[in-house]
C-alpha positions in Angstrom: 75.1 362.0 -47.4 74.5 360.4 -44.0 71.3 359.0 -42.5 67.9 360.0 -43.7 66.0 361.4 -40.8 62.3 362.2 -40.4 61.8 364.8 -37.7 58.2 364.5 -36.6 57.3 367.9 -35.1 54.1 369.4 -33.7 53.7 372.9 -35.0 50.6 373.2 -37.1 48.6 373.9 -33.9 51.0 376.8 -33.1 50.6 378.9 -36.3 52.0 382.0 -34.5 54.8 380.4 -32.6 58.2 381.4 -33.8 59.7 380.2 -30.6 57.9 376.9 -30.7 59.4 376.3 -34.2 62.9 376.7 -32.8 62.3 373.7 -30.5 62.5 371.6 -33.6 64.6 373.8 -35.8 67.6 373.5 -33.5 67.5 369.7 -33.8 66.8 369.8 -37.5 69.8 372.1 -38.1 72.0 370.0 -35.8 71.2 366.8 -37.7 71.8 368.5 -41.1 75.2 369.8 -39.8 76.0 366.1 -38.9 75.5 365.2 -42.6 71.9 363.9 -42.4 69.2 364.4 -44.9 66.2 365.8 -43.0 62.5 365.6 -43.7 60.0 367.6 -41.6 56.9 365.6 -40.7 53.6 367.0 -39.3 50.4 365.4 -38.3 47.7 366.7 -40.6 44.0 366.3 -41.4 42.7 366.6 -44.9 41.0 369.9 -45.5 41.5 373.6 -46.5 42.5 374.7 -43.0 45.4 372.2 -42.8 46.5 373.3 -46.2 46.7 376.9 -45.2 48.5 376.1 -41.9 51.0 374.0 -43.8 51.6 376.8 -46.3 52.4 379.1 -43.4 54.8 376.5 -42.0 56.5 376.2 -45.3 57.1 380.0 -45.5 58.7 379.9 -42.1 60.9 376.9 -42.8 62.0 378.1 -46.3 64.8 380.4 -45.1 66.4 377.4 -43.2 66.3 375.1 -46.2 63.3 372.9 -45.1 60.5 374.5 -47.0 60.3 371.8 -49.7 61.0 368.9 -47.3 57.7 368.9 -45.4 55.7 365.6 -45.4 52.2 365.5 -44.1 50.4 362.5 -42.7 47.3 363.3 -44.7 47.5 364.0 -48.5 47.8 367.7 -49.1 48.6 369.2 -52.5 52.1 370.8 -52.7 53.6 368.8 -49.9 55.4 365.4 -49.8 53.2 362.4 -49.2 54.1 360.3 -46.2 54.9 357.3 -48.4 57.8 359.4 -49.9 59.7 359.4 -46.6 58.8 356.2 -44.6 62.0 354.5 -46.0 64.1 356.9 -43.9 66.6 355.4 -41.5 64.9 357.0 -38.5 61.9 358.8 -37.4 62.8 361.2 -34.5 59.4 361.8 -32.9 58.5 364.9 -30.8 54.7 364.3 -31.2 53.4 362.3 -28.3 50.1 361.6 -30.1 51.8 360.3 -33.2 49.8 357.4 -34.8 51.3 354.0 -33.8 50.5 352.6 -37.2 52.6 355.3 -38.9 55.5 355.1 -36.4 55.7 351.3 -37.0 56.3 351.9 -40.7 59.8 353.3 -40.1 62.7 350.9 -39.7 63.8 352.7 -36.5 61.9 355.1 -34.3 62.9 357.3 -31.3 60.7 359.5 -29.1 62.1 362.7 -27.6 60.4 363.9 -24.4 60.6 367.7 -24.1 58.2 367.8 -21.2 60.2 365.9 -18.5 58.3 364.9 -15.4 55.0 366.0 -17.0 55.1 363.3 -19.7 55.9 360.6 -17.1 53.1 361.8 -14.9 50.7 361.8 -17.8 51.7 358.2 -18.7 51.5 357.0 -15.1 48.1 358.6 -14.6 46.8 357.1 -17.9 46.3 360.6 -19.3 48.3 360.0 -22.5 49.4 356.9 -24.4 52.3 356.9 -26.8 53.2 354.7 -29.7 55.8 352.0 -29.2 59.3 353.2 -30.3 62.7 351.5 -30.5 64.1 353.9 -27.9 63.0 356.9 -25.7 65.0 360.0 -25.0 64.3 362.7 -22.4 65.8 366.1 -21.8 65.0 365.7 -18.0 68.1 364.9 -16.0 66.1 363.3 -13.1 63.8 361.2 -15.2 64.2 357.5 -14.2 66.5 358.2 -11.3 65.7 356.4 -8.0 65.1 359.6 -6.1 63.0 361.3 -8.8 59.8 362.9 -7.5 57.7 361.2 -10.2 57.6 357.7 -11.8 59.2 356.8 -15.0 56.0 356.0 -16.8 57.1 352.4 -17.4 59.7 353.4 -19.9 63.5 353.0 -19.9 64.5 356.6 -20.6 67.8 357.8 -22.1 68.9 361.3 -21.0 70.0 363.7 -23.7 70.6 367.5 -23.1 68.4 369.7 -25.2 70.4 371.4 -28.0 71.0 374.6 -29.8 72.3 375.1 -33.3 75.2 377.5 -32.5 75.9 378.4 -36.2 72.3 379.7 -36.4 72.6 381.6 -33.1 75.8 383.8 -33.2 76.8 386.1 -30.4 75.2 389.5 -30.9 76.2 392.8 -29.2 73.7 394.1 -26.7 71.9 397.4 -27.4 72.6 400.1 -24.8 69.2 400.2 -23.2 68.2 396.6 -23.6 65.9 394.8 -21.1 65.9 391.4 -19.6 63.1 389.6 -21.5 61.3 386.3 -22.1 58.8 385.0 -24.6 55.9 382.8 -23.5 52.3 381.8 -23.6 50.8 383.2 -20.4 47.5 381.9 -19.1 45.1 379.1 -20.0 42.3 377.5 -18.1 43.2 374.1 -19.5 46.7 373.7 -18.2 46.4 371.7 -15.0 48.4 368.9 -13.6 46.7 366.0 -11.8 49.1 363.6 -10.0 47.9 361.3 -7.4 45.7 363.3 -5.0 47.2 366.6 -6.1 46.0 369.0 -8.7 47.4 372.4 -9.6 47.3 375.1 -12.3 50.4 374.8 -14.4 50.6 377.9 -16.7 53.3 380.5 -16.9 51.2 383.1 -15.1 51.0 380.8 -12.1 54.8 380.4 -12.2 55.4 384.2 -12.3 52.8 385.1 -9.7 55.2 384.9 -6.6 57.7 387.1 -8.5 55.5 389.9 -9.9 57.0 392.5 -7.5 60.5 391.9 -8.9 60.6 395.3 -10.8 60.3 397.0 -7.5 63.2 395.0 -6.0 65.6 395.0 -9.0 66.0 398.2 -10.9 66.6 396.7 -14.3 64.2 396.9 -17.2 62.1 393.8 -17.5 59.9 392.9 -20.6 57.4 390.1 -21.0 56.5 389.0 -24.5 53.4 387.1 -23.8 50.0 386.0 -25.1 47.0 384.2 -23.8 46.6 380.6 -25.1 44.3 379.9 -28.0 41.7 378.1 -25.9 40.7 381.5 -24.4 39.9 383.2 -27.7 36.3 384.2 -26.7 37.7 386.4 -23.9 41.1 387.1 -25.4 41.0 390.8 -26.0 39.4 391.8 -22.6 41.5 389.4 -20.6 44.8 390.4 -22.2 44.1 394.1 -21.8 43.4 393.7 -18.1 46.4 391.4 -17.6 48.6 393.9 -19.4 47.4 396.7 -17.1 48.0 394.6 -14.0 51.5 393.8 -15.0 52.2 397.4 -15.9 51.1 398.5 -12.5 53.7 396.1 -11.0 56.5 397.6 -13.2 56.7 395.2 -16.1 56.8 396.2 -19.7 54.5 393.9 -21.7 54.5 393.3 -25.5 52.4 390.8 -27.4 54.4 387.7 -28.3 52.7 387.5 -31.7 53.9 391.1 -32.4 57.6 390.3 -31.7 58.0 386.6 -32.2 55.5 385.3 -34.7 58.2 383.9 -37.0 61.5 382.2 -36.2 63.5 385.2 -37.4 61.4 387.7 -35.4 61.8 385.6 -32.3 65.5 385.5 -32.9 65.8 389.2 -33.3 63.8 389.8 -30.1 66.2 387.5 -28.1 69.3 389.0 -29.6 68.2 392.5 -28.8 67.8 391.6 -25.2 70.2 392.1 -22.3 69.5 388.6 -21.1 66.6 386.4 -20.1 64.6 386.6 -16.9 62.0 383.8 -16.6 60.1 381.7 -14.1 59.3 378.1 -14.7 55.9 376.5 -14.8 55.0 375.1 -11.3 55.4 371.5 -12.4 59.1 372.0 -13.1 59.7 373.3 -9.5 57.4 370.7 -7.9 58.8 367.7 -9.9 62.5 369.0 -9.7 63.2 367.8 -13.2 66.3 370.0 -13.7 64.5 371.4 -16.8 66.1 374.1 -18.9 64.1 375.7 -21.7 65.2 375.5 -25.3 64.5 379.3 -25.3 67.1 379.8 -22.6 69.6 378.0 -24.7 69.0 380.5 -27.5 69.7 383.3 -25.1 72.9 381.6 -24.0 74.1 380.9 -27.5 73.6 384.6 -28.4 75.8 385.6 -25.5 72.9 386.7 -23.3 73.0 385.6 -19.6 69.9 384.0 -18.2 68.3 384.4 -14.8 65.8 381.6 -14.5 64.0 379.7 -11.7 65.7 376.8 -10.1 64.2 373.5 -11.2 66.3 371.1 -9.2 69.9 369.9 -8.8 71.7 369.6 -12.1 74.9 368.3 -13.5 74.5 370.5 -16.6 73.3 373.8 -15.2 75.5 376.1 -13.0 73.7 378.3 -10.4 75.8 381.5 -11.0 77.8 381.4 -14.2 76.1 382.4 -17.5 73.0 381.0 -16.0 71.8 382.2 -12.5 69.1 380.1 -10.9 66.9 381.6 -8.2 64.6 380.1 -5.6 62.7 383.2 -4.3 62.0 386.8 -5.0 65.0 388.2 -3.1 67.4 385.8 -4.8 65.9 386.7 -8.2 66.7 390.4 -7.5 70.2 389.6 -6.4 70.9 387.5 -9.5 69.8 390.3 -11.8 72.1 392.7 -9.9 75.0 390.2 -10.1 74.6 389.8 -13.9 74.4 393.5 -14.4 77.5 394.2 -12.3 79.6 391.6 -14.2 77.9 391.8 -17.5 80.6 391.3 -20.1 82.1 388.3 -18.3 78.6 386.7 -17.9 77.9 387.2 -21.6 81.1 385.2 -22.4 80.2 382.5 -19.8 76.7 382.2 -21.3 78.1 381.5 -24.8 80.7 379.1 -23.3 78.0 377.2 -21.5 76.1 376.8 -24.8 79.2 375.6 -26.6 80.4 373.2 -23.9 77.1 371.5 -22.9 74.3 372.2 -25.4 76.0 372.4 -28.9 73.8 370.5 -31.4 76.9 369.3 -33.2 78.0 367.4 -30.0 74.6 366.2 -28.9 73.1 365.0 -32.2 75.8 362.4 -33.0 75.2 360.8 -29.6 71.5 360.6 -30.1 71.9 359.3 -33.6 74.3 356.5 -32.4 71.8 355.3 -29.7 68.8 355.6 -31.9 70.2 353.6 -34.8 71.7 350.8 -32.8 
């Protein structure tokens, strides 16, 4: 057995998020494929609600072999105590609010930034503080570069591509009448970016707003699997109904994300039954030019599904028109969908090849492990 790794995730606040779980599952499966022993760590508070959420998490992780390897930071019956795993070789931390006293108990610690640009802005603006780690990774290609549109946050960042566990995401044939789809939270009043003298709304709804007429420009079925964020629960039903009607009038098919992607396997089935992905980025990705690519997009690519996604800046990793098509405006988005549809079989192969060549967890994990342990 190789290194013992604690992967500190942040999922208990996303009890319905099958896609959110895959952010961490792809890394966990990649480390296990590299011969590591994996423990899944979650921040928890003592109490009945945490215990119920943790049980739900265990049921979702059990099919992937991690159901009995969950450690919680607060004592919770039926789960590993934190003391049982702090002798691990490394804690790989995705939780920016992880307790510094707990992080310091591990012999080696590494933070992974999955919100490139945003995390650095939050740090620079004093909006978050993260615990000291031995090293700091980011999935943002432009983080720390001299011409970046945001500061580094005072940290020496190491770039790593995001990863996808290819063995868990095989190529799947596309159903005849499949749509281009995406899965996302949609709108929340809390998601704002404040950077210097600028402040703007940063939810997915804001990112999609300039592109809502796309169904009238590109005659390909487009489906959004979306839900309002949890902080809007008092107005949830009325708001979602009105938003669904608004999108229907513009030509979008809308399904509730919780209905099609509440678990990791449902999320996977939804992606693999799609023709490809169509998605816009949050405004911060475009403004900060962080060359961001979603972990969700990697799951589409690995499944042999081409992706048409918004351009988030120059990239060494992302092509503009091969497996992934990256658009700047509404007309270009329509052209990209037409190009994918006209050359579909080849674009499916290019999508999988891109995942294999640049985002394969079996290639990325050893490089991260080498840097993190030395």
